[in-house]
LOLO-171533 format. One record per residue (C-alpha): residue number from 1; x, y, z. Coordinates in steps of 0.001 Angstrom, whole numbers. Layout:
! LOLO-171533
SITE   num      east     north        up
SITE   NUM         X         Y         Z
...
//
This chain:
! LOLO-171533
SITE   num      east     north        up
SITE     1     14568    -58447     21317
SITE     2     10775    -58081     21543
SITE     3     10928    -56252     18206
SITE     4     11811    -59492     16414
SITE     5      8373    -61194     16365
SITE     6      6625    -57949     15397
SITE     7      9053    -57263     12554
SITE     8      8844    -60880     11427
SITE     9      5053    -60529     11163
SITE    10      5352    -57246      9260
SITE    11      7857    -58782      6859
SITE    12      5557    -61768      6278
SITE    13      2715    -59454      5264
SITE    14      5009    -57387      3034
SITE    15      6342    -60499      1278
SITE    16      2848    -61922       811
SITE    17      1651    -58733      -891
SITE    18      4855    -58397     -2893
SITE    19      4445    -61914     -4269
SITE    20       734    -61443     -5014
SITE    21      1536    -58283     -6988
SITE    22      4668    -59580     -8712
SITE    23      6877    -56970     -7035
SITE    24     10563    -57153     -7897
SITE    25     11820    -54851     -5134
SITE    26     10327    -53300     -1986
SITE    27     11917    -49886     -1492
SITE    28     10060    -48304      1430
SITE    29      7500    -49512      3955
SITE    30      5345    -46926      5725
SITE    31      4240    -48102      9158
SITE    32      1886    -46668     11723
SITE    33      2926    -47719     15211
SITE    34       903    -46891     18308
SITE    35      2459    -44664     20957
SITE    36      1958    -47390     23562
SITE    37      4444    -49554     21706
SITE    38      7812    -49690     23384
SITE    39      9547    -50736     20169
SITE    40     12482    -48579     19145
SITE    41     12619    -47324     15545
SITE    42     16334    -48106     15232
SITE    43     15905    -51690     16432
SITE    44     12894    -52197     14200
SITE    45     14975    -51207     11176
SITE    46     17929    -53355     12258
SITE    47     15759    -56448     12737
SITE    48     14028    -55778      9433
SITE    49     17399    -55512      7687
SITE    50     18491    -58819      9220
SITE    51     15270    -60712      8456
SITE    52     14856    -59387      4906
SITE    53     18327    -60348      3636
SITE    54     18231    -62148       324
SITE    55     14625    -61281      -490
SITE    56     12703    -58631     -2404
SITE    57     12521    -56456       723
SITE    58     16267    -56436      1361
SITE    59     17436    -52855      1877
SITE    60     13929    -51440      2279
SITE    61     13604    -48443      4567
SITE    62     10990    -48385      7317
SITE    63      9255    -45031      7707
SITE    64      7586    -45109     11103
SITE    65      4765    -42780     12073
SITE    66      3832    -42880     15761
SITE    67        89    -42859     16302
SITE    68     -1430    -41228     19397
SITE    69     -3218    -43046     22176
SITE    70     -6949    -42450     21764
SITE    71     -9495    -43314     24427
SITE    72    -13297    -43406     24248
SITE    73    -15239    -42332     27304
SITE    74    -17536    -45090     28557
SITE    75    -19992    -42484     29863
SITE    76    -20509    -40114     26937
SITE    77    -18744    -41832     24013
SITE    78    -16393    -38905     23354
SITE    79    -13016    -39921     21859
SITE    80     -9893    -38050     22935
SITE    81     -6118    -38308     22770
SITE    82     -4020    -38765     25882
SITE    83      -341    -38343     26617
SITE    84       740    -41572     28277
SITE    85      4049    -40021     29352
SITE    86      2608    -37348     31636
SITE    87      1590    -39933     34252
SITE    88     -1809    -38443     35038
SITE    89     -5025    -40425     35043
SITE    90     -6982    -39595     31877
SITE    91    -10216    -37682     32322
SITE    92    -12741    -37167     29545
SITE    93    -12565    -33536     28402
SITE    94    -16261    -33640     27522
SITE    95    -17890    -35010     30682
SITE    96    -14987    -35526     33129
SITE    97    -15640    -39268     33107
SITE    98    -12830    -41475     34362
SITE    99    -13739    -44806     32738
SITE   100    -12478    -45289     29192
SITE   101    -11838    -47864     26514
SITE   102     -8742    -47911     24358
SITE   103     -9481    -47029     20717
SITE   104     -5929    -46884     19373
SITE   105     -2355    -46702     20508
SITE   106     -1170    -50315     20323
SITE   107     -1424    -50860     16569
SITE   108      1175    -51915     14020
SITE   109      -213    -51067     10589
SITE   110      1437    -51277      7201
SITE   111        78    -48082      5711
SITE   112      1785    -48218      2320
SITE   113      4736    -49644       396
SITE   114      6883    -48214     -2380
SITE   115      7890    -50934     -4802
SITE   116      9517    -51498     -8161
//
């Protein structure tokens, strides 16, 4: 159920841009979703289908690209990807530093839309 507010926000942005550009039909929405998101692709599409009924985005397909988790080392500034599923503490491959800042991995970005 936590997909609902995220999808509602995405749909709001899509509808705003569709109206501003006099779009008659939204066909496909390309999303970039961070790997730290626990949202399921299937549920995202189902909620989108439910929320978009009766509007220009009804029937649109979500194409979801999962984006990697990227950290930046606080010591040397090197950015590197991590696998959050392996359960190990991330270590900077450049300097072996153990203190990092999150650069990406939690985002929900509308990358592109196909419209008529």
